[in-house]
Structures are given as structure tokens and as C-alpha cells.
C-alpha positions in Angstrom: 133.6 135.8 147.8 137.2 136.0 146.4 139.0 139.2 147.1 141.7 140.0 144.6 144.7 142.0 145.6 145.6 144.9 143.2 148.8 146.9 142.9 148.8 150.2 141.0 151.9 151.3 139.2 151.7 154.9 137.9 153.4 158.2 138.3 150.3 160.3 138.7 149.4 160.4 142.4 145.9 161.9 141.8 145.1 159.1 139.4 146.2 156.3 141.8 144.3 157.9 144.7 141.1 158.2 142.6 141.5 154.6 141.4 142.2 153.4 145.0 138.9 155.0 146.1 137.0 153.7 143.2 138.3 150.1 143.4 137.8 150.0 147.1 134.1 150.3 146.5 134.2 146.9 144.7 133.8 144.2 147.4 136.0 141.8 145.5 139.0 144.1 144.8 141.5 145.2 147.4 144.2 147.8 146.5 147.2 146.7 148.5 149.5 149.5 147.4 150.7 151.9 144.7 154.1 152.6 143.3 155.7 154.9 140.7 157.2 153.5 137.5 160.7 154.4 138.4 160.6 152.7 141.8 163.9 150.8 142.0 162.4 148.3 144.4 159.3 147.6 142.4 160.0 143.9 142.0 160.7 143.6 145.7 157.4 145.2 146.4 155.6 142.7 144.1 157.3 139.8 145.8 156.3 141.1 149.2 152.7 142.1 148.4 152.0 139.2 146.0 149.2 141.0 144.1 146.7 139.0 142.1 146.8 141.8 139.4 149.1 144.7 138.7 148.0 147.8 136.7 150.9 149.6 135.1 151.5 152.6 132.8 154.1 151.5 130.2 154.4 154.5 127.9 157.5 155.9 129.5 159.4 152.6 129.4 160.0 153.1 125.6 162.0 150.2 124.3 162.1 148.4 127.7 158.4 147.4 128.0 159.0 143.7 127.7 161.9 143.8 130.2 159.7 145.5 132.8 156.7 143.2 132.4 158.9 140.1 132.4 160.6 141.3 135.6 157.2 141.7 137.3 156.3 138.2 136.1 159.6 136.8 137.4 159.0 138.4 140.8 155.6 136.8 141.3 154.6 134.5 138.4 151.0 134.1 139.7 150.3 137.8 139.1 148.2 139.1 136.2 149.2 142.3 134.4 146.9 144.9 133.0 148.4 147.8 131.1 146.6 151.0 132.1 147.9 153.6 129.7 147.5 156.7 127.7 149.3 155.1 124.7 147.5 154.3 121.5 150.6 152.7 119.9 150.0 149.3 118.4 153.7 148.4 118.9 153.4 149.0 122.6 150.4 146.7 122.7 152.2 144.0 120.8 155.2 144.2 123.0 153.1 144.0 126.1 151.2 141.0 124.8 154.5 139.3 123.9 155.7 139.9 127.5 152.5 138.3 128.9 150.2 141.2 129.6 146.7 139.9 130.3 144.8 143.1 129.5 145.1 146.6 128.1 142.9 149.5 129.2 143.2 153.0 127.9 143.1 155.8 130.5 140.1 157.4 128.8 138.0 154.3 129.7 135.5 154.4 132.5 136.4 153.1 136.0 133.6 150.6 135.5 135.4 149.1 132.5 138.7 148.9 134.4 136.9 147.0 137.2 135.4 144.6 134.6 138.8 143.9 133.1 140.5 143.4 136.4 137.8 140.9 137.4 138.1 139.2 134.1 141.9 138.7 134.1 141.8 137.5 137.7 139.4 134.8 136.5 141.9 133.8 133.8 140.5 135.9 130.9 142.3 138.3 128.6 141.2 141.7 127.4 142.7 143.8 124.6 140.6 146.5 122.9 139.5 146.0 119.3 141.8 148.8 118.1 144.9 146.7 119.1 143.6 143.2 118.9 144.2 142.7 115.2 147.8 143.9 115.4 148.4 141.7 118.5 147.0 138.6 117.0 148.7 139.1 113.7 152.1 139.6 115.2 151.7 136.6 117.6 150.7 134.4 114.7 153.9 135.6 112.9 156.0 134.7 115.9 154.5 131.2 115.9 155.0 130.8 112.2 158.7 131.8 112.4 159.3 129.3 115.2 157.5 126.6 113.3 159.4 127.3 110.1 162.7 127.6 111.8 163.2 130.9 110.0 163.6 134.4 111.4 163.8 138.0 110.2 167.4 138.4 111.6 168.8 135.8 109.2 169.2 138.5 106.5 171.4 140.7 108.7 175.2 140.7 108.5 177.3 140.1 111.6 177.9 143.8 112.0 174.3 144.7 111.5 173.4 142.1 114.2 175.9 143.9 116.5 174.3 147.2 115.8 170.8 145.8 116.3 171.9 144.2 119.6 173.2 147.6 120.8 169.8 149.2 119.9 168.0 146.5 121.8 170.4 147.2 124.7 169.1 150.8 124.6 172.2 152.4 123.0 172.1 155.6 120.9 174.1 156.4 117.8 177.2 157.9 119.4 177.2 155.2 122.2 176.9 152.4 119.6 179.7 154.0 117.6 182.0 154.1 120.7 181.1 150.5 121.7 181.8 149.1 118.2 184.8 151.4 117.5 183.2 152.8 114.3 182.0 156.2 113.2 178.5 157.5 113.9 177.9 157.6 110.1 178.7 153.9 109.9 176.2 153.2 112.6 173.6 155.3 110.7 174.3 153.3 107.6 174.0 150.0 109.3 170.8 151.2 111.1 169.2 152.2 107.8 170.2 148.8 106.3 168.6 147.0 109.3 165.4 149.0 108.9 165.3 148.1 105.2 165.9 144.4 105.7 163.5 144.1 108.6 160.9 146.2 106.8 160.5 148.7 109.7 160.6 152.4 110.0 161.7 153.1 113.6 163.9 151.9 116.4 160.9 150.7 118.4 159.7 148.6 115.4 163.2 147.2 115.0 163.4 146.2 118.7 160.0 144.7 118.5 161.0 142.5 115.6 164.3 141.6 117.3 162.6 140.6 120.5 160.1 138.5 118.6 163.1 136.7 117.1 164.5 136.0 120.6 167.1 138.9 120.9 167.2 140.3 124.4 169.4 142.9 126.2 172.8 141.4 126.9 172.5 138.7 124.3 175.4 138.0 121.9 174.9 139.6 118.5 178.1 138.4 116.9 176.4 135.8 114.7 176.0 133.4 117.6 172.5 132.4 118.7 171.2 134.8 121.4 171.0 133.6 125.0 167.8 132.0 126.0 165.5 134.8 127.3 164.0 134.6 130.7 160.6 135.5 129.3 159.4 133.8 126.1 158.4 136.5 123.5 155.3 134.7 122.4 153.9 133.6 125.7 155.5 135.9 128.3 156.3 132.8 130.4 159.7 131.7 131.6 161.9 129.7 129.2 
């Protein structure tokens, strides 16, 4: 019988201890460790332990969901990733799928369901709940269409709007972006509102999701030049 190695990433010690006990009762699952989401050596741990599957809470990562999941993939490409979260946000699910998450399990689910999903992803299956699956498939189809058509939602943005959007993707806030671009905070707000209108979004998270789908990544150039090739492909979650 195969025994799959599981790494738990969550900030709630009682949860990880309970899950460790529950998963240990499954003869084909072996919890090799647990870490917190802010562990600065998380990728080193993944490389050392080489888990077959990682469960991770992503809600606190905000705009950096894709970066975190891609970093885990880069550390050990063979690992599977299951998001185990309290979040019900469709955008979080879409971002996780773009970054290569293999499964999504809500924390209100039963331990038996989690065990079933872990076994499934280790066998090469994928599992997203029906409440998110429609949004995930729709957005991934749009990603493919944009690549096929050679068009993208960022084409409508001005050079300055691209700079502001890049700063948002980098995690910058209004005042920080204003200082970075040597403009006023009001100017940043004006550009941000224009970006939201042109991208047909209503929040920073939505704008970042669209930008990532178009290939924009933290540290990319937003001065009208094509962004740097991302390490993690937005549609597949695999290396470029």
C-alpha cells in the first residue's frame, strides 16, 4: 500500500493536532509535519520533507495567494496542494486554481471528506466544491481565450495606469504608491478608479486577479513593456 506524506500548514495548533490524529488513523496517510503560514523557512521545510501533498490555509495571504502556492510548487514540484480554508471567496478559489492548487476543502467539511480529497489528489485527481467550480472553470476558460486571441484586459490601460496596477500587484497601498510614482494620493485614487472601470472589477483583489491572469507578477515592469515571464504559469500553475 502506498503511504502518502502530508504536510499541514495552518496557524491553529489545535486544528493541526486534531488533523494529525485523524489522518494518522488512515493507513495510507502519514503526517510528516506541520508549520504556520508565516514560517519564513516554509519552502526549505517543503524541500527537506518532500511531502506528497500539502494542506494550507490561504485566507490570510490576501493578494499573495498565487505567490505562496507557486513558491511551494517551486520548492518541490511533485507535491500536490490542497487549500484547507475558512474562506468562501470565489476569487481566492480562482487564484488558487491558477497557481496550481489541486483541491479546495472548506474547514466546515468532515475529516472524512478531507481524507477522501487527499487520497484523490495524490492519485492525480482534482477536487473543487461545486460552489466554486463554476467560477474557477469560467475564469480559466477566459485565460485560455485571451492567450489564444492574443488579447488581454490590460491593453486598455495607459502607461501610468499600468504602473499603478503593477504597484498594487506588488502589494503597495495608496500612500506608498504615491511616493513610489512621485504623484499625489488623489492621483493614485483617480488612476485606481479608472483601472477598476476598465477592468470591470470592484476591488483590489479582483484587479490583482485579472492582472495575474494577464501575466503580471510582483516585480514585473509596468511601463508599457511586456512583463517578465512568471515562474508559475497563471493558467496551469506550472513553471514557465
